[in-house]
TITI-506670 format. One record per residue: x, y, z of N, C-alpha, C in turn. Coordinates in steps of 0.1 Angstrom, whole numbers, plus 5000, padded with zeros to 4 digits. Last residue first. Layout:
BEGIN
XYZXYZXYZ...
This chain:
BEGIN
687547383610687747513608686547543597686547143633686647173620686647323619688547083660687147143656687547173642689646843683689846903671688446953667689446703707689846843708690146923695690046383693689746473704690346613704688946323661690046343669689646433682687046293643686746223655688046233666685746543621686846483626686446403640683546523592683846573609684846483613684046663562684046543570684346593584684146903548682746863553682946733562686546923537686147023546684946993555686246733518687146723531686946783541684646873499684146743504684946713518686447083493685147093500684646993504688546943482688847003493687547043501687146853458687646743469687846823481686647073447685546993449685946903459689147183442688247273452687247183454690047023422690747013436689947083445688247073401688346943407689046933421689047343396687747313400687547173407691747343388691247393400689947353406692547263363692547133375691947213385692247283330691747353342691647253353695247213315693947163318693547243331697847253309696947363304695547333309699347033317699647153322698647283319698246813301698046813316698246973322698846903276697346883279697146893296701546863278701047013276699646993279701746593281702246693292701846833291700646513257699946493269700246583280702646623239701246683238700346653251704746453247704846613249703646693248703746223237704046223252704146383255703446243209702346243220702546253234705046483191705246373201704146343211702446573165703746573172703946463184700146503156700246633160701446663167700646233146700046313139700346463142701846003155702846123158702046263149700145793151700745823164701445953167699645833125698545863134699145873148702145743114701645873112700645913122702145473122703145573127702645703127699945383108699945373122700945453129700745423082699445493089699445483102703045273079703245423080701945483085701845033078702645053089702945213090700245033054699645033067700445063079702445063035701345163036700845163050703644833039704444953042703445063043701344603056702044653045702844783050699644533078701144483077701844533065697144693078697944653089699444623088695844743055695644843065696544823079696644563039697244693035696944793046695244343050696644333051697244483047692644413043693044403058694444433060692844393016692544513021692944533035693144123014694344203010694144343016690844013025692144013034693144093027689044093002689044153015690144123024690243922983690444072980690144142993690043662995691343722995691343882991687343652991687743653003689143713005686843652962686443762970686843772984688343422956688743542950688243662958687043202970688343252973688843382967683543322979684643232971685943302972681943333010682743402998683443292990681143263034680043313025680643373014683343123046681943083050681043143039685643103018685243123033683743103035688442963000687043002999686743023015690842892993690643013000689243073001690642662975691342662986691242762997689342782953688642672961689242682973691142962942689743012945688942912953693342812940693342902951691842962954692442652917693042592931692842702942691742812895690742742903691142682916694442942892693143022896692142932904696442782883696342812897694942872902695942762855696042652862695842672877695543032845694442912842694542792851695743302866696343202859695443082857694343482883694043482867694843372859695143412908693643392904693443402888697543522906697443392908696043332905697143792901697943722889697543562892696443892925695443882915695943782904698043672949697743812943696843792931697143522981697843512968697543652961697643503013696843583003697543622990698343423041698043333030697143413019698643633058699743583052699343513040696043673069696743783064698043753057695443433079694743453066695443593062696543403105697443353093696743403080694843693116695643563119696443543107692643863118692943813105694043693106692743933145691643853141691743793126695144073146694943943154693843863147694544293129695744183128695544053134692444413141692344363129693244263124694044483165692644393165692444333152695844663156696044533162695044453163694244873147694944803137695344653144693544953174692544913162693044823152695845023185695044913190693944873180696645253170697445123169696645003175694545433178694545373165695445263164694945513205693845403201693945343188696845713206696945573212696045463212695745903191697045833186697445713196693245973204693245883193694645823187693846143226693446013228693645923217694346393216695346343224695046193228692046443201693346443195694446393203690046443220690146353210691546343203690846663238690846543243690946413232690646853217691846853223691946723229687846843212688646823202690046783209686846943238686546823232687546783222688047193240688247093251687946953245687247353219688447283218688747183230684247363202684747343216686047283217684647553172684447443179685047443194683647893163684747793167684547673176682648113143682247993150683247893152684048413143684048283136683448193146684248683154682948643147683048513140686548713166686648773153685048733146686348603191686148763191686248803177684048343183685248393188685248533186681048183191681748283183683148323190681347833200680947963203681648043192680047493203680747593195680347733200678747263212679147353222680147483215678347113189677247193196677447263206680947063182680347143172678947203181681946913203682747023198681947103190680046713206680346813217680946933212680646563183679246623183679446733195683246483188682946563174681746643178683046313209683846443210683346533199681146133198680846203208681646343209682846003179681546083172681046163184684845883195685146003187684046083182683045713208683645803217684245923207682445543187681245613194681845743203684845443180684145503171683045593177685545303205686445403201685445493191683245113205683445213216684445323212683944973182682745033182682745153194686344843189686444953180685045023179685444673212686544803215686444893204683744513198683144613205684144713210685744343187684844443177684244553184686444223210687544303202686644383193684044083218684744183226685744273219683743913196682844023197683344133207685843743201686043813189685043943190685243623226686643713226686443803213682843483218682843573225684143683226681943423183682743403194682843513204680643483160679843453172680743413184682343553140681743673145680743623156683743383125684243383138683543513146683543323096682543273107683043263121684743453078685343333082684543273093683243683073683643603063683943473066682643813097681843753092682043653079685243933101684743833111683643763105685544093079686543993081686043883090683544283083683444193071684344073073684444393106683244313106683144233094686844533098686744413109685544333109685844703079686844593075686744473087684144843096683744793086684444683081686444953113685344893119684644803108687745113095688344993100687344903107685845303088686445213078686945103084685245423111684345363106684745253095687945563115687545453124686345363119687745723095688745633093688445513103685645893103685545823090686545713090686945993124685545923128685345843114688946133114689246013121688045933125687846353101688546253094688646123100686946483125686046443117686646333105689746533135688546443144687546383134690546713116691246573120690346483126689046933116689046853104689646713109689347003144687946953138688046903126692047073143691646953150690246913146691747313127692647193122692247053129690547473146689847433133690447323126692447473166691047433168690347393156694547583155694847453161693247393162693847853149694147763139694147603142693248033168692247923168692547833154695348213171694548233160693448133158696548103194695848243196695048283183697747843186696447873196695748003196699447913165698347813163697247833174700948123176700448133163699148043163702948133196701348153201700548153188705348103188704948013199703448023201705548313170705448173165704748083176705748533187704448523178704548363173708248463201706948483209705648453199710148463179709748333186708348333194710448623152709948653164709148523172711248613124712348633135711648663148708648693111709948703105710648713118705448593098706348603109707648593104704548593071703648623082704348663097705148673037705748653052704748683062704548763013704148623017704848583030705349023008703848993010703448833011708149003007707449043020705949013020709148712990708748842989707848873003711948492996710348503000709948653000714348312981713748442983712348442986716548062994715248112987714748232991718847912997718948062996717548102987717547632994718847672990718747822988715747443015715647603011717247623008714347123013715647223013715547343007712446893030712447023024713847103024711646563026712646653033712546783025708246423024709446493020710146563029706046173017706746273027707946303022702946033004704446063004704846163013700545933001700646073000702146102998698845672987700245682994700445842992696545592977696245692986697745712993696645382957695745492955695945622963698145172966698145192952697445322949697545132992698945192991698945242974695045012989695145142997696445212991694944762977693844862975694144992982697044592962697244682970696244802970695644422944696644362954696944452963693844572930693344462937694344402949695444782921694444812932693844702938698644632914697144662910696544702922701844802920700944692920699644732917703645002925703144962911702344852910704045062952704944962945704544922932703745302971703245272960704145192950705645412988705045292992703945242983708645552979707345542977706845412983711045692999710845602991709245582991710746063004711245943008710745822998711946332984710846252987711346122993712746642988713446522986712546422992712346942972711646832980712346682977713747252970713747122967712947042977714147592959713247502967713247362963715447732941716147702951715447622962712547922932713947902927714747852942709347762937710147862938711747832935707547582932708347592920709247712924705647602953706647482954707547492943705347932965704847822956705947722955705248003001705848022989705247902977704848153032704348053022704948103009705848163066705748223053705148123044707448203096706148153091705948243077710048143120709548203108708248143103712648123138711148153141710548233129715248123137714548013133712948023132716048343149716448333134715748213128715248313176714448403167714748393150716448153195716048093182715148183174716748323216717848303210717648203196714148333227714448433217715848413210712747983222713148093230713748213220709947783211711347843209711447963216708047483220708347643218709647683220707047213206708247263212708447433210704547183193704847103205706147163213703947313169703047333181703347273193706647473150706047363158705047393169705847723127706547653138705947553143705547673091705047723105705947663114705147733056706247713067705847763079703347593031703347663042704447623054703747592998704247533009704047633021701647492968702447572976702847512990700547252954700847382948701947472954701446912955700747022959701347142952703246692954701946672946700946802950705246652971705546642956704446662947704446672997705246772992705446762976702746523011702246572999703146682993704346643041703446533034702746593022707346733049706246773042705546673034708346783079708646683071707146693064711646953081710846833079709346843081714047163065712747143073712247003070717047343061716247213060715147213070718247653046718247543055717347433052717347993044718347873041718347773050716048283030716048183040716848073035715848623026716448503022716348403033712948833022713948793030714548673025712149163005711749033011712848973019712949392995711849342988711449212996715049473012714049553010712749503003715949183031716049273021715049373019717749003056716449073052716849173042719048663055719048793053717748873051718348413067719748453063719948603061716448243092716648373084718148383079716647863085716747983093716848123083716247533089715947653081716047763090719347383101717847403100717447523093722047413098721447293091719847343090723247603114722747643101722047553094724447473135723247543137722447593124725847223142725747283128724347363128725447193169726847183163726747253149722947403183723347273177724847303171721747613198723047543203723647433196719547693183720747783182722147713188717747493191718447493177719547593177718947323222717847423214718547433200719546973227720047123227718747193220718946723227719146783240719246913239718546643200717346683208717346743222720046703173720546663188719346723197718746643149720146633150720446603164716346633130716346563144717946543145715346933115715946813114716146763129712247113127713747113124714246963124708847113115709847063124711247083119706847183095706847243111708147213118705347253066706547193072706647273086702747143041703347243051704447173060700947193010701747113019702247203030697947282994699047313003699747193008696347412966696747292974697947312980694047652960695347632962695447512972691747792948691747652954693047592954691548062946692247972936692347822939690048152966689548192955690348112943691648062988690248022985689748032972694148172985694148032985692547982982693348442986693848392974693748252973692348463013691348493001692048442989694548393027693548333029692448333016696348603020696548473014695448393015695048833031695148823017695348683012695548773058694148803054694248793039698448763060697648643062696048663058698949023051699348933042698648793045697949183073697449193059697649083050699749093092698449083092697849063081702149203081702149063082700549003084701749473080701749423068701749253069701749563107700649543103700549463088704349393126704049483116702749463110704249253152705449303146705249413136701549233157702449283167703749313162700149133135700349263135701149323146699748873140700748903133701249033132697248883155698648853162699848883155695348973137695949063144697249023152693948743122695348783119696048893127691948563121692548603133693848643132691648503093690748593099691148643111693948373085693348473078692548553083693948143102694848253105694748373096691648013094691948063109692748173107692447953068691148023069691248093085694647813068694747933062693448013066693347563082694447653090694647793083691547473065691047533078692247613085693447403045692347513042691847553054694847183056695347313055694447443052692847003053693347013067694247153067691646993028691047063037691647073051693546823012693546983011692747033023694846563031693946613022693846753022696546413049696746553045696146593033695746173052695746253065696046393062693945953037694746053033694546173044692345753051693745733048694545853042689545753050690145833060691845833061688645613030688545563040689245633053688645773007690045703011689845633024686345883005686745832993688145752995685846003030685145853028685545813014686846243030687446133038687246003033684946393015686246383010686946263016682946383035682746333020683946313014684246523057683946363056683546303043684346783046685446713052685346563052681446833044682346823032683646783036680846813071680046723061680946703049682047033082682346903085681946793076680747223068682147213066682547083069678047193081678447193067679647183063678747233108678147113104678347103088679347523108680447413111679947283105676947613099678147613090679247523094675447573123675047513110676247513101676747723140676947583143676447513129678148013122677047943129677247803131680348083105679648183114678448133122683147953092681947923099681348033107684547993062684848053077683248043083685547733041684447823047684747873061687147563027687747703030686847793039685547363022686447343033687247463035684047423001683247433014684347423023685447622974685447482983684947512995683247822955684447772961684347662972681648002929681547892940683147822942682148362932682248232926682048122934681848592945680748562940680748432933684148712955684148712942682748662935683548742984684248832977684048842962682448492995681948642999682448752992681548242972682748312977681948462981679148002979679348102971680548192980680547652980679547742985679947892978680547302978680847432974680047532980679847022985681247072986681547212981676947012985677646972998679047032998676247082961675447142971676047112985677946952944678247102946677447152958679046692939678146732950678446872953680646702916679746602915678646622927682446922922681446942912680346832912683946802942683346932945682146962935685046572929683846552938683046682940687246692917686046652909684846622916688846682940688446822933687346802924689146412945688646502954688146632949690446332921689246292924688446372934692946432924691946492913690546452916693946252943693546402947692746462937693946032927693146032939692646172943696046112909694546082905693546062916697946122928697446232921696146222915698445862934697745952946697246102939699345782908698045712914697545812926701745932903700545942896699245882901703945892921703046002923701645992915705745682911705545712927704345812929705545692883704945582892704745602907704646002869705745932876705145822883702646152857702846032851703945942859702546382873701246312870701546182861705246472877704646392887703346322884707746492855706246502855705546412865710246472863709846552853708546592853711946442894710846402886710446512876715446352897714346472897713246412889716546092917716246132905715246252906716645942941717846012936717646062924714145862948715145762945716245822937712946192940712646052946713645952939712246532941713246432939712746302945711146832924710746712933711746602929710547122919711747042920711546942930707747162895708447162909709747082909706247242872707547192872708447202883703747362866704647422878706147352876702547212849702947342844703947412856701646992862702546982852703347092847700147122881701347042887702347022874697947182866698747282874700047222879696846952857697647052846698447142854695646872880696746802874697646892864693747072885694747042895696046982888692347042862692947172864694147162875691246782866692046822855692946942856689646822888690746742889691746762878688747182890688447032888689746942890688547432917689247342908688547232904686247712923686947572927687447492916686647992901685947912910686747792913688848282904688448172897687648072905
């Protein structure tokens, strides 16, 4: 079938009847539930956009001949990489980059593992075939995916098999002729309540040892699989109007604890079964982390553009754009944006064909960007908060402006250099939703931990960085320094 429309996406969620819980209750229809309906509409908009801009968002499937989503594209040239990135950014612009787990993120992952699948064959050729077939299935059916990577935070001092309650984490319970039985808990499935299927993969940050083999799993199942439950956190969509909560009312993706209650996974949906070595190498050796990072950096360019635009509008609205310290803060964001764009450009222009014939971005550029941005985004938000000052507190609601008695008062009282009060508060409510609301706070926390613990990531970055050329350069320089010590001869 061709790429989905928004209505097909919503109808699929209705028919699936997934086991999603929020606020202690099971969700009967997520498309009408107040915690999910608005973000589902935003997701539907992404699917509809594929047909509104087919030249940018769709391409012809190499197997079916149907028009499928560009974000599933296996790039074979730099031009293909750019096409895919333009589709990624087209989607990101609909939310200002605030939907961190829009479908393109995992579309890139399943493409990479589906093509570079021979790693999975180290255990059994069946697993490699499964990865290849699932990529085609996801692409041809425009499957929306959530994923889960990490074990519950019980005792971080111990390996998973050493935990007091070692069975609380998702683990292999039984192998059967027709598949496996898995049981336990995984964190943290973003969009768990509003997608079709769930990918279970190992963490990229914390490698496992052989004693953790029972926890070393990779598979995919539909979200309505028997025994699978999504326990969603409190929603940050509080049912307010888009005017009052311009971001939280539309782009609150949600995050969920996932419980596997003796869930059956057929063999054709399994990629790794009880092999910590393969799990530890999956993301890097299939280049999945490279293609996922390409999507993330492309999205974060858009996100930084959105923050910069909000800051510039705010500065202009209240006449602070001429002050030196204000310009300096604006420049910080501009420099962050241009740095991210440079990383992205280098990644694409230095791309090379991998051994499977996939055009793969320069990971050095992407890896630097994904390690840098978690420390930068909180500063970008801080700048917006500092410049907004008390204006981020003095923000009436839309109802205040609609009140016959209060409306004229607040419209006059909150006017700005070039805006009436109504328009100025509308802008400041956006700035507030970016910085101080529950939605904005979650965005900052989310970016900081996007790929995992940033300290562990930076340690890994340091350990894997090719340091020898730089040490050799300095040693060569030192070897050329003439000694003045009597009797010493340079070797």
